C-alpha positions in Angstrom: 19.1 43.4 -71.4 17.7 45.8 -74.1 15.3 43.1 -75.2 13.9 42.5 -71.7 13.6 46.2 -70.9 11.0 46.2 -73.6 9.0 43.6 -71.8 6.4 44.5 -69.3 6.2 43.4 -65.7 3.7 40.7 -66.6 5.7 39.3 -69.4 6.7 35.7 -69.0 10.2 36.7 -68.1 9.0 38.5 -64.9 5.4 37.3 -64.2 6.1 34.9 -61.4 8.6 37.1 -59.7 6.2 40.1 -59.8 3.2 38.2 -58.7 5.1 36.7 -55.7 6.6 40.1 -54.6 3.2 41.7 -54.8 1.8 38.8 -52.8 4.5 39.3 -50.1 3.6 43.0 -49.8 -0.2 42.3 -49.8 0.2 39.7 -47.2 2.3 42.0 -45.0 -0.4 44.7 -45.4 -3.4 42.5 -44.7 -1.6 41.0 -41.6 -1.1 44.6 -40.3 -4.7 45.6 -40.8 -6.1 42.4 -39.6 -4.0 42.4 -36.4 -5.2 46.0 -35.5 -8.8 45.0 -36.0 -8.6 41.7 -34.1 -6.5 42.8 -31.2 -9.4 43.9 -28.9 -11.0 40.4 -29.2 -7.6 38.7 -28.8 -6.8 40.7 -25.7 -10.3 39.9 -24.2 -10.2 36.2 -24.9 -6.5 35.6 -23.9 -6.5 38.0 -21.0 -4.0 40.5 -22.4 -5.6 43.8 -21.6 -2.8 44.9 -19.4 -0.1 43.9 -21.9 -2.1 45.1 -25.0 0.7 47.4 -26.1 3.4 44.7 -26.1 1.9 42.9 -29.1 2.7 46.1 -31.2 6.0 47.2 -29.5 7.7 43.8 -29.5 6.7 43.3 -33.2 8.4 46.7 -33.9 11.5 45.9 -31.9 12.1 42.6 -33.6 11.4 44.0 -36.9 13.9 46.8 -36.5 16.6 44.4 -35.4 15.9 42.0 -38.2 15.8 44.9 -40.8 19.2 46.1 -39.6 20.7 42.6 -39.8 19.2 41.7 -43.1 20.8 44.7 -44.9 24.3 43.5 -44.4 23.4 39.9 -44.8 21.9 40.4 -48.1 25.2 42.4 -49.2 27.4 39.4 -48.0 25.3 36.4 -49.1 22.7 37.8 -51.5 18.8 37.9 -51.1 18.1 34.2 -50.8 19.1 33.4 -47.1 17.3 36.4 -45.7 14.3 35.8 -47.8 14.0 32.1 -46.6 14.7 33.1 -43.0 12.0 35.7 -43.2 9.5 33.2 -44.7 10.3 30.7 -41.9 10.0 33.2 -39.2 6.8 34.9 -40.5 5.0 31.6 -41.0 6.1 30.4 -37.5 4.9 33.6 -36.0 1.6 33.6 -37.7 1.0 30.0 -36.7 2.0 30.7 -33.1 -0.3 33.7 -32.9 -3.2 31.6 -34.4 -2.7 28.8 -32.0 -1.8 30.9 -29.0 -3.1 29.5 -25.7 -2.4 32.7 -23.7 -1.5 36.2 -24.4 2.2 35.6 -23.6 2.4 33.0 -26.4 0.5 35.5 -28.8 3.0 38.2 -27.8 5.9 35.8 -28.7 4.2 35.1 -31.9 4.1 38.7 -32.8 7.7 39.2 -32.0 8.6 36.2 -34.2 6.4 37.7 -37.1 8.1 41.0 -36.7 11.5 39.4 -37.2 10.3 37.6 -40.2 8.9 40.8 -41.7 12.2 42.6 -41.2 14.2 39.7 -42.9 11.6 39.7 -45.9 11.3 43.3 -46.9 15.0 44.0 -47.2 15.6 41.2 -49.8 12.5 42.3 -51.7 14.4 45.7 -52.6 17.5 43.7 -53.3 15.8 41.4 -55.6 14.0 44.2 -57.5 17.4 45.9 -58.0 19.1 42.6 -59.3 16.3 41.0 -61.3 14.4 43.9 -62.9 15.7 46.5 -65.4 15.7 50.2 -64.1 12.8 51.1 -66.6 10.4 48.7 -64.8 11.4 49.4 -61.1 9.2 52.5 -60.7 6.3 50.8 -62.2 6.6 47.8 -59.7 6.9 50.3 -56.7 3.7 51.9 -57.9 2.0 48.6 -58.1 3.3 48.1 -54.4 1.4 51.0 -53.3 -1.7 49.7 -54.9 -1.2 46.5 -53.1 -1.8 48.2 -49.9 -5.1 49.6 -51.0 -7.2 46.5 -51.1 -6.0 45.3 -47.6 -6.7 48.8 -46.3 -10.3 48.5 -47.8 -11.1 44.9 -47.0 -8.6 43.8 -44.3 -10.3 45.3 -41.2 -13.8 44.2 -42.6 -12.7 40.6 -43.2 -10.9 40.4 -39.8 -13.9 41.8 -38.0 -16.1 39.2 -39.7 -13.8 36.4 -38.8 -13.4 37.6 -35.2 -17.2 38.0 -34.8 -18.6 35.0 -36.8 -15.7 32.4 -36.8 -12.6 33.0 -34.8 -9.9 35.6 -34.8 -7.4 32.9 -35.2 -8.2 32.5 -38.9 -6.9 36.1 -39.5 -3.4 34.5 -38.8 -3.9 30.9 -40.0 -5.3 32.2 -43.4 -2.3 34.4 -44.1 0.4 31.9 -43.4 -0.1 29.6 -46.5 -0.3 32.7 -48.7 3.1 33.9 -47.5 4.6 30.5 -48.4 3.1 30.6 -52.0 4.3 34.1 -52.5 7.8 33.2 -51.8 7.6 30.0 -53.9 6.4 32.2 -56.9 9.6 34.3 -56.6 12.0 31.4 -56.0 12.6 30.4 -59.7 14.2 33.9 -60.2 15.6 34.4 -56.7 17.6 31.2 -56.6 19.7 32.3 -59.6 20.5 35.5 -57.8 23.8 35.2 -55.9 25.8 37.7 -53.6 27.4 40.6 -55.0 30.8 40.0 -56.5 32.3 42.4 -54.1 30.9 43.5 -50.8 32.1 46.1 -48.4 31.5 44.3 -45.1 32.5 41.2 -43.4 30.2 38.5 -42.1 30.4 39.8 -38.6 28.8 43.1 -39.7 25.4 41.5 -39.7 25.7 40.5 -36.0 26.8 44.1 -35.1 24.0 45.8 -37.0 21.4 43.3 -35.5 22.6 44.4 -32.0 22.4 48.1 -33.0 18.9 47.5 -34.5 17.9 45.8 -31.3 19.2 48.8 -29.1 17.5 51.2 -31.5 14.1 49.5 -31.2 14.4 49.2 -27.3 15.4 52.8 -27.1 12.4 53.8 -29.3 10.0 51.7 -27.2 11.5 53.0 -23.9 11.2 56.6 -25.1 7.8 56.1 -26.4 6.3 54.4 -23.3 7.9 57.0 -21.0 6.7 60.2 -22.9 3.1 58.6 -23.1 3.2 57.7 -19.6 4.2 61.2 -18.4 1.3 62.7 -20.6 -1.2 60.4 -18.8 -2.1 61.7 -15.3 -3.1 58.2 -14.1 0.3 56.6 -15.0 2.1 59.6 -13.4 0.3 58.7 -10.1 1.2 55.2 -10.4 4.9 55.5 -11.5 7.5 58.0 -10.3 7.7 60.7 -12.9 11.3 61.0 -12.2 11.9 57.4 -13.1 9.8 57.8 -16.2 11.9 60.8 -17.2 15.2 58.8 -16.8 13.8 56.0 -18.8 12.7 58.4 -21.6 16.1 60.1 -21.5 17.9 56.6 -21.7 15.7 55.6 -24.7 16.5 58.9 -26.5 20.2 58.5 -25.9 20.0 54.9 -27.3 18.4 56.3 -30.4 20.8 59.1 -30.8 23.8 56.8 -30.5 22.6 54.0 -32.8 21.0 55.9 -35.7 24.1 57.3 -37.2 25.6 53.8 -37.1 22.7 52.3 -39.0 22.1 54.9 -41.6 24.4 56.2 -44.5 26.9 58.6 -43.6 25.7 62.2 -44.2 22.1 61.8 -43.1 22.7 64.0 -40.0 23.7 66.9 -42.2 21.3 65.9 -45.2 24.1 65.4 -47.6 23.2 65.4 -51.3 22.1 62.1 -52.9 21.2 59.0 -50.8 21.3 60.7 -47.4 18.8 63.3 -48.6 16.5 60.5 -50.0 16.6 58.7 -46.6 15.8 62.0 -44.7 12.9 62.8 -47.1 11.4 59.3 -46.4 11.6 59.6 -42.7 10.2 63.0 -42.5 7.3 61.9 -44.8 6.2 59.0 -42.8 6.6 61.2 -39.6 4.1 63.7 -40.9 1.7 61.5 -42.8 1.2 58.8 -40.2 1.3 61.2 -37.3 -1.7 63.1 -38.8 -3.5 60.1 -40.2 -3.9 58.7 -36.7 -6.0 61.7 -35.8 -8.0 62.1 -38.9 -10.9 59.8 -37.9 -10.7 61.3 -34.4 -11.2 64.8 -35.8 -14.1 63.6 -37.9 -15.9 61.7 -35.0 -15.0 64.0 -32.1 -15.5 67.4 -33.9 -18.0 66.7 -36.6 -20.1 63.9 -35.0 -19.6 61.5 -37.9 -20.1 57.7 -37.5 -16.7 55.8 -37.3 -17.5 54.0 -40.6 -18.1 57.2 -42.4 -15.0 58.8 -40.9 -12.9 55.9 -42.2 -13.6 56.9 -45.7 -11.2 59.8 -45.3 -8.4 57.2 -44.8 -9.6 55.3 -47.8 -9.4 58.5 -49.8 -5.9 59.0 -48.7 -4.9 55.4 -49.7 -6.4 55.9 -53.1 -4.6 59.3 -53.5 -1.4 57.5 -52.6 -1.8 55.0 -55.3 -2.6 57.6 -57.9 0.5 59.4 -56.9 2.5 56.4 -57.4 1.0 55.8 -60.8 1.7 59.4 -61.8 5.4 59.0 -60.9 5.8 56.2 -63.4 4.9 58.5 -66.3 8.2 60.4 -66.2 6.5 63.9 -66.5 9.0 65.3 -64.3 12.7 64.6 -63.4 12.6 62.0 -60.7 14.3 64.0 -57.9 11.6 66.8 -58.6 9.0 64.5 -57.1 10.9 64.7 -53.8 10.2 68.4 -53.7 6.8 68.4 -55.3 5.3 65.5 -53.2 6.3 66.7 -49.7 5.3 70.4 -50.6 1.9 69.0 -51.8 1.5 66.9 -48.5 2.5 70.0 -46.4 0.0 72.3 -48.3 -2.9 69.8 -47.8 -2.1 69.3 -44.1 -2.2 73.0 -43.7 -5.6 72.9 -45.4 -6.8 70.2 -43.1 -5.7 72.3 -40.1 -7.5 75.3 -41.5 -10.8 73.4 -42.2 -10.8 72.0 -38.5 -9.9 75.4 -37.1 -12.8 77.1 -39.1 -15.3 74.2 -38.5 -15.8 74.1 -42.2 -17.6 71.1 -43.9 -15.8 67.7 -43.3 -15.9 66.9 -47.0 -13.2 69.6 -47.5 -11.0 67.8 -44.9 -11.6 64.5 -46.6 -10.7 65.9 -50.0 -7.5 67.5 -48.7 -6.4 64.2 -47.2 -6.9 62.4 -50.5 -4.7 64.9 -52.2 -2.1 64.6 -49.3 -2.1 60.9 -50.1 -1.2 61.7 -53.6 1.7 63.7 -52.4 2.9 60.7 -50.3 2.6 58.4 -53.5 4.6 60.7 -55.6 7.4 61.0 -53.1 7.7 57.7 -51.2 7.7 55.6 -54.5 10.3 57.9 -55.8 12.5 57.4 -52.8 12.4 53.6 -53.4 13.4 54.0 -57.0 16.2 56.6 -56.2 17.6 54.4 -53.5 18.3 51.6 -56.0 19.7 54.1 -58.5 22.0 55.5 -55.9 23.2 52.2 -54.5 25.9 50.0 -55.7 25.2 46.3 -55.9 27.5 45.7 -52.9 25.5 48.2 -50.7 22.1 47.6 -51.9 20.9 45.5 -49.0 22.3 48.0 -46.3 20.8 51.0 -48.0 17.4 49.3 -48.4 17.5 48.5 -44.6 18.4 52.1 -43.9 15.3 53.2 -46.0 13.0 50.7 -44.0 14.4 51.9 -40.7 13.7 55.6 -41.7 10.1 54.4 -42.5 9.6 52.8 -39.0 11.2 55.6 -37.1 9.2 58.2 -39.0 5.9 56.3 -38.2 6.7 55.8 -34.6 7.9 59.3 -33.9 4.8 60.7 -35.7 2.2 58.6 -34.1 3.7 58.5 -30.6 4.9 62.2 -30.7 1.5 63.4 -32.0 -0.2 61.1 -29.4 1.8 62.5 -26.5 1.3 66.2 -27.6 -2.4 65.7 -28.0 -2.7 64.3 -24.5 -0.7 67.2 -23.1 -2.8 69.7 -24.9 -6.0 68.3 -23.6 -5.1 68.8 -20.1 -7.5 71.1 -18.1 -7.4 74.6 -19.1 -5.7 73.9 -22.4 -6.6 75.0 -25.9 -10.1 74.1 -27.1 -10.5 71.0 -29.0 -10.6 72.4 -32.6 -7.5 74.5 -31.9 -5.7 71.4 -30.6 -6.4 69.4 -33.7 -5.4 72.4 -35.9 -2.2 73.1 -34.1 -1.2 69.4 -34.1 -1.7 68.9 -37.8 -0.2 72.3 -38.6 3.1 71.2 -36.6 3.2 67.9 -38.6 2.8 69.8 -41.9 6.1 71.5 -41.0 7.8 68.2 -41.1 6.4 67.6 -44.5 7.7 71.0 -45.6 11.2 70.1 -44.3 11.0 67.0 -46.3 10.4 69.2 -49.5 13.6 71.1 -48.6 15.5 67.9 -48.0 14.2 66.7 -51.4 15.8 69.7 -53.2 19.2 68.2 -52.2 18.7 65.2 -54.5 19.5 65.1 -58.1 19.6 62.8 -61.0 21.6 59.6 -60.5 25.1 59.5 -61.9 28.4 58.1 -60.8 29.2 61.4 -59.2 26.0 61.4 -57.2 26.6 57.9 -56.1 29.8 58.9 -54.5 28.2 61.9 -52.8 25.4 59.7 -51.5 28.0 57.6 -49.5 30.0 60.7 -48.2 
């Protein structure tokens, strides 16, 4: 192993595996960007305006359930079955979306793709933990962050061109063969990776976790739709507010009941080690993506910028994220320290964004602050991925990887849906002026990032003692 650790990621020993894993991540990123851009055209052509949100919510529901099931499946049977299942479902979903004859078929395709994405992302983490030496893992996670930048830059543009000059269907047909090639590139190394010699769960655990994941996703979707509907005066007139309240409460109960059963023990009390890592990841995505959804809106609504110019702020955030991911590979600080520095940097920059908006200062200050906020995300989120593998025994690597992905999803959903609901409520007649609304919203999200820094202080360098604490 010592000889191989001296080799780089693009050496002959790892090149095919690394290129394949990067391609899987890039395809997922491009598909996400392309769908968001093409959806208005899809809904118009297939008559899906009234069911527009289902294409997103059902993708999330299926992805959560598959992610929960994939974790235990990988621990019992290794990464290969889950990866192949994800490949088949993702490809089938993309083809179904591309060939959809109505919006119902398209929505079904999105749900199948979501399940495929859940089954594919968890084995990626397991494969990295099994096939790559620890010294190369932080570098690859840094490259994963960079793999999101190009799709973020060109994905919406390419998808828009296809929808305008060819057909939106090619945004799905074009990704499907790349996913197949990506998995084939990884297969020479993956086929030699078996299941852990020991595993802590029986085969029935996968079914139980899949049902819990489905209940979690359904609860999140119900709570999200109910709260957003309650904040919308038109929906409140069409649907009984009391019924909406009951639906939201039922969704919240489902989330509260299922989450402790899907995440490592100790997450609720932010125990040292792995639970703290999971909490940091969830708080970071909550804060960052909750604010990111409103950055373009701030620049267009409050500063009168063109949407294309406002989008450059998001590009700056993506570039900053990549820079932070690269910095964490240098080893300048102890790895757990990045889980304090990164969230603290994000919180400070988000507070700066709130101050810029409140003072109506130049928008370039806002864009610059958001780029540095992205760096804080890069420092911390990549570090959480590395620490997750360090703090996980081989027999629990799949389940813990699934927990990290679930924290990601929950943080993103709660951040964007919660911020959107709060924004709608604050803009009711007689509420705070627009600039104050934006400043208050981002300031509240900055508190989540600050809490992430506090949680990050409860992680420490991996050791056998820490591993045991992480499972407590």
